[in-house]
Structure formats: structure tokens, C-alpha cells
NUVEX-296825 format. One line per 10 residues: for each residue x, y, z of N, C-alpha, C, O. Coordinates in Angstrom, 1 decimal. Example, Ala and Ser with C-alpha at 12.3 -4.5 7.8 and 13.67 -1.06 7.14 Angstrom:
BEGIN
13.2:-5.7:7.8:12.3:-4.5:7.8:13.2:-3.3:7.8:14.2:-3.3:8.5  12.8:-2.2:7.1:13.7:-1.1:7.1:12.9:0.0:7.9:13.4:1.1:8.0
//
This chain:
BEGIN
-86.3:-16.4:-65.3:-85.1:-16.8:-65.2:-84.3:-15.6:-64.4:-84.0:-14.5:-64.9  -84.1:-16.0:-63.4:-83.6:-15.0:-62.5:-82.4:-15.1:-62.5:-81.8:-16.1:-62.3  -81.9:-13.9:-62.8:-80.3:-14.0:-62.5:-79.6:-13.8:-61.6:-80.0:-13.0:-60.7  -78.7:-14.3:-61.4:-77.6:-14.2:-60.0:-77.2:-12.8:-60.0:-77.0:-12.1:-61.1  -76.9:-12.3:-58.9:-76.1:-11.7:-58.7:-74.3:-11.8:-58.3:-74.0:-12.6:-57.5  -73.4:-11.0:-58.8:-72.2:-11.8:-58.8:-72.0:-11.1:-57.7:-72.6:-10.1:-57.7  -71.2:-11.3:-56.8:-70.4:-10.6:-55.8:-68.8:-10.4:-55.8:-67.9:-11.2:-55.4  -68.7:-9.3:-56.5:-67.2:-9.4:-56.8:-66.6:-9.0:-55.1:-66.8:-8.2:-54.1  -65.9:-9.7:-55.3:-64.4:-9.9:-53.8:-63.7:-8.9:-54.1:-63.2:-8.9:-55.2  -63.3:-7.5:-52.9:-62.0:-6.7:-53.1:-61.1:-7.1:-52.4:-61.2:-7.2:-51.2
-59.9:-7.6:-53.1:-59.0:-8.4:-51.8:-58.2:-7.0:-51.3:-58.2:-5.8:-51.7  -57.6:-7.8:-50.0:-56.9:-7.1:-49.0:-56.0:-6.1:-49.7:-56.0:-5.0:-49.2  -55.2:-6.2:-50.8:-54.1:-5.4:-51.6:-54.7:-4.4:-52.3:-54.1:-3.4:-52.6  -56.1:-4.7:-52.4:-56.7:-3.4:-53.4:-57.0:-2.5:-52.9:-56.9:-1.3:-53.2  -57.7:-3.3:-51.1:-58.0:-1.6:-50.5:-57.2:-1.0:-50.2:-57.4:0.2:-50.2  -55.5:-1.6:-49.7:-54.7:-1.1:-49.8:-54.5:0.0:-50.4:-54.4:1.0:-49.7  -54.3:0.1:-52.0:-54.2:0.6:-53.2:-54.8:1.6:-53.2:-54.3:2.8:-53.3  -56.4:1.3:-53.0:-57.3:2.6:-53.1:-57.2:3.6:-51.6:-57.5:4.8:-51.4  -56.8:2.9:-50.9:-56.6:3.9:-49.6:-55.6:4.7:-49.9:-55.7:5.9:-49.7  -54.5:4.2:-50.4:-53.2:5.1:-50.6:-53.5:5.8:-51.8:-52.7:6.7:-51.9
-54.7:5.9:-53.2:-54.5:6.5:-53.9:-55.5:7.9:-53.4:-55.3:9.0:-53.7  -56.7:7.2:-52.5:-57.5:8.6:-51.8:-56.5:9.5:-51.2:-56.4:10.7:-51.4  -55.5:8.8:-50.1:-54.9:9.8:-49.4:-53.8:10.5:-50.1:-53.4:11.5:-49.6  -53.3:10.1:-51.4:-52.6:10.9:-52.6:-53.3:12.3:-53.1:-52.9:13.5:-53.2  -54.4:11.6:-53.5:-55.5:12.5:-54.5:-56.1:13.8:-53.2:-56.6:14.9:-53.6  -55.7:13.2:-51.5:-56.4:13.9:-50.8:-55.0:15.3:-50.4:-55.2:16.5:-50.5  -53.9:14.6:-50.2:-52.9:15.1:-49.8:-52.1:16.4:-51.0:-51.7:17.5:-50.6  -52.2:16.0:-52.3:-51.5:16.2:-53.0:-51.6:18.0:-53.5:-50.7:18.8:-53.6  -53.3:18.3:-53.6:-53.4:19.6:-53.7:-52.8:20.4:-52.2:-52.1:21.4:-52.1  -53.3:19.6:-51.0:-52.7:21.0:-50.1:-51.6:20.7:-50.0:-51.3:21.4:-49.1
-50.6:19.9:-50.3:-49.2:19.7:-50.4:-48.5:21.2:-51.4:-47.6:21.8:-51.0  -49.3:21.4:-52.7:-49.1:22.2:-53.7:-49.2:23.4:-52.9:-48.4:24.3:-53.1  -50.2:23.4:-51.8:-50.2:25.1:-51.8:-49.7:25.4:-50.5:-49.9:26.5:-50.0  -49.2:24.5:-50.0:-48.8:24.7:-48.6:-46.8:25.2:-49.1:-46.0:26.0:-48.6  -46.6:24.4:-50.3:-45.2:24.5:-50.8:-45.5:25.9:-51.5:-44.9:26.8:-51.0  -46.1:26.0:-52.3:-46.5:27.4:-52.6:-46.3:28.5:-51.7:-45.5:29.3:-52.1  -46.7:28.6:-50.6:-47.1:29.4:-49.7:-45.7:29.5:-49.2:-45.4:30.7:-49.1  -44.7:28.6:-48.9:-43.4:28.4:-48.1:-42.5:29.2:-49.2:-41.8:30.2:-48.9  -42.7:28.8:-50.7:-41.8:29.6:-51.7:-42.0:31.2:-52.0:-41.2:31.9:-52.6  -43.4:31.6:-51.3:-43.5:32.9:-51.7:-43.0:33.4:-50.6:-42.5:34.5:-50.7
-43.1:32.8:-49.3:-42.6:33.4:-48.1:-41.3:33.7:-48.0:-40.8:34.6:-47.3  -40.5:32.8:-49.0:-38.7:32.5:-49.0:-38.4:33.7:-49.9:-37.5:34.5:-49.8  -39.5:33.9:-51.0:-39.5:35.0:-52.0:-39.5:36.9:-51.7:-39.2:37.9:-52.4  -40.4:36.6:-50.2:-40.7:38.1:-49.8:-39.2:38.3:-48.5:-38.7:39.3:-48.1  -38.8:36.9:-48.1:-37.7:36.9:-47.4:-36.4:37.6:-48.4:-35.8:38.7:-48.0  -36.1:37.0:-49.3:-35.1:37.5:-50.2:-35.4:38.7:-50.7:-34.4:39.4:-50.8  -36.2:39.3:-51.0:-36.5:40.9:-51.3:-35.9:41.2:-50.3:-34.7:41.1:-50.4  -36.2:41.6:-49.5:-36.3:42.4:-48.1:-34.4:42.0:-47.7:-33.7:42.9:-47.2  -34.0:40.8:-48.1:-32.6:40.9:-47.8:-31.7:41.7:-49.0:-30.5:42.1:-48.7  -32.2:41.8:-50.0:-31.5:42.5:-51.1:-31.9:43.9:-51.0:-31.2:44.7:-51.6
-32.8:44.3:-50.4:-33.1:45.5:-50.3:-31.7:46.1:-49.1:-31.0:47.1:-49.4  -31.7:45.3:-48.1:-31.1:45.6:-46.9:-29.4:45.5:-47.6:-28.6:46.4:-47.5  -29.3:44.4:-48.1:-27.8:44.8:-49.2:-27.4:45.8:-49.8:-26.3:46.4:-49.7  -28.4:46.2:-50.6:-28.1:47.5:-51.3:-28.1:48.5:-50.9:-27.4:49.5:-51.3  -29.2:48.5:-49.6:-28.8:50.0:-48.6:-27.4:50.0:-48.1:-26.7:51.0:-48.0  -27.1:48.7:-47.7:-26.0:48.6:-46.9:-24.3:49.1:-47.7:-23.4:49.8:-47.1  -24.4:48.6:-49.0:-23.8:48.7:-50.2:-23.6:50.2:-50.5:-22.6:50.7:-50.9  -24.8:51.0:-50.3:-25.0:52.9:-50.2:-23.9:53.1:-49.2:-22.8:53.4:-49.7  -24.3:52.8:-47.6:-23.4:53.0:-47.0:-22.0:52.8:-46.9:-21.3:53.6:-46.3  -21.6:51.8:-47.3:-20.4:51.2:-47.7:-19.4:52.2:-48.4:-18.3:52.7:-48.1
-20.3:52.4:-49.4:-19.9:53.5:-50.6:-19.8:54.8:-50.1:-18.9:55.5:-50.7  -20.3:55.2:-49.3:-20.5:56.7:-48.7:-19.3:56.7:-47.9:-18.6:57.7:-47.8  -19.2:55.6:-47.2:-18.1:55.9:-46.3:-16.8:55.6:-46.8:-15.9:56.4:-46.6  -16.6:54.6:-47.5:-15.5:55.4:-48.8:-14.9:56.2:-49.2:-13.7:56.5:-49.3  -16.0:56.7:-49.6:-16.1:58.2:-50.0:-15.3:59.2:-49.3:-14.4:59.8:-49.8  -15.7:59.3:-48.1:-15.6:59.9:-47.2:-14.3:59.8:-46.4:-13.9:60.7:-45.7  -13.6:58.5:-46.5:-12.3:58.2:-45.9:-11.2:58.9:-47.1:-10.2:59.6:-46.9  -11.8:58.4:-48.3:-11.1:58.7:-49.7:-11.0:60.8:-49.4:-10.1:61.4:-50.0  -11.9:61.3:-48.8:-11.7:62.7:-48.5:-11.1:62.8:-47.6:-10.9:64.0:-47.5  -10.7:62.3:-46.6:-9.9:62.6:-45.4:-8.5:62.1:-45.5:-7.6:62.4:-44.7
-8.4:61.0:-46.8:-7.2:60.7:-46.4:-6.3:61.9:-47.7:-5.1:61.8:-48.0  -7.2:62.7:-48.2:-6.5:63.2:-49.4:-5.0:64.2:-48.6:-4.9:64.3:-47.4  -4.2:64.6:-49.5:-3.0:65.3:-49.2:-3.9:66.7:-48.7:-3.7:67.0:-47.5  -4.7:67.4:-49.4:-5.1:68.5:-49.0:-5.8:68.7:-47.6:-5.8:69.8:-47.0  -6.3:67.8:-47.2:-6.8:67.3:-46.0:-5.9:67.4:-44.8:-6.0:68.1:-43.8  -4.8:66.4:-45.0:-3.6:65.8:-44.6:-3.1:67.5:-44.0:-3.0:67.7:-42.8  -2.9:68.4:-44.8:-2.3:69.8:-44.8:-3.1:70.6:-44.2:-2.7:71.7:-43.8  -4.2:70.4:-44.1:-5.2:71.3:-43.2:-5.5:71.0:-42.0:-6.0:71.9:-41.3  -5.3:69.4:-41.4:-5.4:69.6:-40.1:-3.9:69.3:-39.8:-3.7:69.0:-38.6  -2.7:69.3:-40.6:-1.5:69.7:-39.9:-1.3:70.8:-39.5:-0.9:71.1:-38.4
-1.5:71.7:-40.3:-1.8:73.5:-40.3:-2.7:73.6:-39.2:-2.4:74.5:-38.5  -3.7:72.9:-38.8:-4.5:73.7:-37.8:-4.0:73.1:-36.4:-4.2:73.6:-35.3  -3.2:71.7:-36.7:-2.3:71.6:-35.4:-1.0:71.9:-35.2:-0.3:71.3:-34.5  -0.4:73.2:-35.9:0.6:74.1:-35.9:1.5:73.1:-36.2:2.3:72.8:-35.3  1.5:72.5:-37.2:2.5:71.3:-37.9:2.8:71.8:-39.0:1.9:72.4:-39.5  4.3:72.0:-39.9:4.1:72.5:-41.2:4.6:71.4:-42.2:5.4:70.6:-41.6  4.3:71.1:-43.5:4.6:70.3:-44.6:5.9:70.2:-44.8:6.4:71.4:-44.8  6.7:69.3:-44.9:7.9:69.6:-45.1:8.3:67.8:-46.1:8.4:66.6:-45.7  8.4:68.2:-46.9:8.3:66.9:-47.6:9.5:66.3:-47.6:9.5:65.1:-48.1  10.8:66.9:-47.2:11.6:65.7:-47.0:11.8:64.7:-45.4:12.7:64.0:-45.1
10.9:65.0:-44.7:10.9:64.3:-43.5:9.5:63.2:-43.7:9.1:62.3:-42.8  9.0:63.5:-45.0:7.8:62.1:-44.8:8.5:60.6:-45.5:9.3:60.5:-46.4  8.2:59.9:-45.1:8.5:58.3:-45.1:7.4:57.6:-45.4:6.3:57.4:-44.8  8.0:56.9:-46.6:6.7:56.0:-47.2:6.7:54.5:-46.3:7.7:53.7:-46.5  6.2:54.4:-45.9:6.2:52.7:-45.3:4.6:51.8:-45.9:3.4:52.0:-46.0  5.5:50.9:-46.2:4.6:49.6:-47.0:4.1:49.0:-45.9:4.6:48.9:-44.7  3.2:48.5:-46.3:2.4:47.6:-45.4:3.1:46.2:-45.8:3.6:46.1:-46.9  3.1:45.3:-44.9:3.5:44.0:-44.8:2.6:43.1:-43.9:1.8:43.5:-43.2  2.8:41.9:-44.1:1.9:41.0:-43.9:2.9:39.8:-43.2:3.8:39.2:-43.9  2.7:39.4:-42.0:3.4:38.3:-41.3:4.2:39.2:-40.1:3.4:39.8:-39.4
5.4:39.2:-39.7:6.0:39.7:-38.4:6.2:41.2:-38.7:6.2:41.6:-39.8  6.3:42.1:-37.8:6.5:43.5:-38.2:8.0:43.9:-37.4:8.7:45.0:-37.6  8.4:42.8:-36.5:9.8:42.9:-36.5:10.7:42.7:-36.9:11.7:42.8:-36.3  10.7:42.4:-38.0:11.6:41.9:-38.6:12.8:43.2:-39.5:13.8:42.8:-40.1
//
């Protein structure tokens, strides 16, 4: 007795599912590598930006210290003496900074 071979028909919907699975299996590793590369590049950029921020903060702190030094009473008196001015406490008026219209 000869056995008959059964021919299994693959439906059109099954073909589409198989193709989609093959595409996903092929694209998943590629997308993973691409995503990790982008993440790595972003981390490098972030570290560079942190370094720039740190350096700028150091510059700002240094400039703030210079402003404090130049605004000290001793420095003001020294500059006044160099310009031929004298220190007279009765002629000094404090001006408070106000926001808004200065013509009040």
C-alpha cells in the first residue's frame, strides 16, 4: 500500500503572520543596537554638558568673589583716595533698590 502524501495548505493570513514574525525577528536586534547607540551618544553629550556647567559655575563663583572684593569698603576707600576724594561718613546716603517706577 502506498501512502498518500498530504499536502498542507498554508492560508494567506498565515503567510502574512509568518512574514511579520520574520520581520520582527530580523528588526528587533537591529533596533536594539540602534537604540543603545543613540543612548550612548546622549550620555556622552550629557557628560560634556555637565562638564561645561561645572566649569561655568567655577567661573561664576570666581567672578562673584571678585565683585565682593571690589565692593568692599577698603577697596572703595582705596579707589576714592587714588582719585583724590576723602571719606566722609556724613555724606554717605543709602539708596534702597526698588522695583517699578523710579520717578516716585
